[in-house]
N, C-alpha and C positions, 0 to 999 in steps of 0.2 A: 484558378487556384486558390488566391487567397480567400477567396468566403467559403472553399471548402475546408482549406485551413483554421479560420474560423469557427465553423460549425464543429471540425473534431476535437479542437480545444476546447468546447462548449461542452463537451458531450462528457467530459471527467464531471463527474459528482462531486457535489459540494463535499470535501471530509468533516469526518465526523469529529477528531481527533485530534491531538496538537502536534505528532508526529506525521498525521495525514497531512495537515496544514504544508509544512516544510516539503514533504512530497510534493504535495503539488504545486509550490511554489519553484522550484526545482524543476519538474514538466514546464512549466511559465516560461523561463528561463530557456528552458533545450527549443521550446518554440518559436521565443520572439528571435534567437539566433537562427534558428532554421530560416525561419520568414527572411531575414537581413539578406542571408545568402543565396534564396533562391528570386530575392529579387533583383540585388546584383546578377548573378549570373544569366537568368532570363533577361533580366532588362539590358546588360552587355548584348547576349546573343541576339536577343529580337532586332535592336539597334542595327546592328553589324548587317544581318538580313536584310533591314531595310534601305539602308543607304546604300548595300551593293547588290542588289536585286537585280536578276536580266532584265536589264533595256534601260535604266536606270544611267549606266555607263559603261566604256568600251574599253578603257584601258585598263590596264591591272593595280589594283590600289598601290600605295605606297606600301613597300617588307622593310618591317625590322628585323633585322638577324639576330639583334640582340639588346635589353636594357637593362642594366645592374640593378639601377633602383626598383624599377617594376618588377624584378625576378626577387629581391629582398621582402619587397613589399608584401607579394603574395605567398611567400614564405613565412615571414615574421607573425602576419595576421593572424591564419590560422591555425599556427602554433600557438599565438599570445591565446587564441580565443579557445583553444580545445584546454588549454592550461590552468584558464579559469575555470571553463566547468569539470575540469577532474577535481581542481579544488573543492567547487561547491557539492559536487557529487559528495566528497567524502567528509566534510561538514555534514551533511543530509545522515550520510547512512552511521556515523559516528552518533548525530542525534538519534536516531530511529534505533542502533542497535544499544547504546545506554540504557542501564538501568540503576535506578535510586537504590542507596544502600539500604539495607532493612533495619538498620538503626538508628536514622535518622528522625530524632523527635519531631524536627520543624517540616519534613515533610511522608505526614503517614502514608502508607501504602496498603492496600490489597492486594493477597496473593491467592491464585488460583491454579490448582492442577489440574491437565486436561489429559484424558486417556482417551483415542479413538483406537477405535475399532469397529471390527465387520459386523454391522454396518449404521454405527452411533456414536455417541460421546458419554463420557463420564465426567463433571466438573464436580471438584472437591475443594472446600475451603479448609487448609490446613489448620488445626489449633481447634475448630470449631466442629468438629466431625459431621458435617453438614455436604450429604452430595446429592447432584442433582443428576440423573440419565437416564438415555433415552433412547432409542432408534428407529428409523419411519419417521412416516410423517404425523404432527409438525417437526418433531426434530424436539431436546430441551431446550431448555430455557434457563440461563447464566444472568443472573443479576448482580449488575456491579454501581457503587456510587459514581457518579458523575464530579469532575472537576478534580480528581484524585486521581494517581501514578496506578494502575494494575498490571499485577504481574503473573504472565501466564508464563506456565511453567508444561510444555508439551511434550506427552510419553505416548507412545506405539505399543497396541499390546501385539499384531500379528503384523501385518502389510505396512507400505509408506502410506499415509495419511497426507492430507494437507489442510492445515486451518486458514480460512479466508475469511475475510469479513470485507466485503467490496466500498460501502465507507468507509470503512480504515484507510482504503487505500494499502492494504497491506497483505499480505499473506507469508506465512510459513509453514516449511514441509515439519512432520512429524514422523518420525523415522524411528524404527526399532533398535531399541538398546540405546536410543542417543534422547538426553535431554535437551530440547531447544527451548530457551528463555527470552522472551520478550517485556516490553512494557509501552503498553501506552495510556493517555489519557485523555478519556471523554469528555467533549468539554458541550454538551450540549445532551440533555434528558431525551429518551426516546427508548426504539427497540431496532435492531438493527441485523438482518438479517446474516448467518453466514452459512458453509457449504464446504464441503469435504473436497477440495480441487485438484487432488490428484485420484487417477484411476484406481481403484482398488477391488477392483470384484464385480460384482452381477449387480449389486445395490449399491451401486457409488452414488448415483443420483438421489438416493433415499439416504442421503447422512444428512439435513440441515441442520442447525441450530439458530438461535435466538438471542442476541446478548440485550440485554434489559438494562441502562443507564436513569438510576435514581436519585435522590438527593440522598445524603446520607443518612439523615433523619430515617427517611422511608427504607433504605439499607438494612438499618441497624433492626429495624421494626421487622421487616421481612428473614432476616439472619435468624431472627429469636423466635419466628413464627416456625420452622421448619426441623423436622422430626430430628434427632440425633445419631438415631440407634437404626435407619434406615436408607434407603434413596427417595427422594421426592422427585416422580416424571412430569412434563407439562403435560397438559392436559392431551391425548391424541397420541403420545406417545407409549411405546412398550418398554417393559424392563427388560 
């Protein structure tokens, strides 16, 4: 069971964002606590079964009718543990849901408006008239700068969708009539596949997209090369 738990823990993808690292750290804390609980509970149960198994002894083991100290311990320890995990969860949620102020000159950020529709995505860069849109396979590609906050503003044109990038360890629903906002900071340059993760109709499986993170110079050059009056689709994506 210990090997299985370690294998499952190792299946968690290496996070590509700073927020994802916080989430992965929280997962690791929960896994460590669960492992300790499993060792204690299974260890005591195994020891009791082996010690008092049939044929080992014929008399009734010593019975303890009550022990205030033990009862306090097995009540206090789980309560404190759950309290600590609860506080850690609140701290990580606050970090993940935090959005940096738009007027902070010391921490420039890039904003991307995302509109999900059946069955595709439209990414718009406010203030630049640059729009990338596509549907079907392989889906549109949105380019963002690495090492800087990126604010995504999610909108749905028809039904509920879900913006999901596995390597970000993050998923957020895209709900009609509601703007969902979140911020990520991609730490390593590369291409990260995303997908609609909410069943939205017949071609739900054909709603992939890609987030490509590049350095600021390459991002500025890409942004300057995009047409300002129309939409630019990724190769193979239909408008």
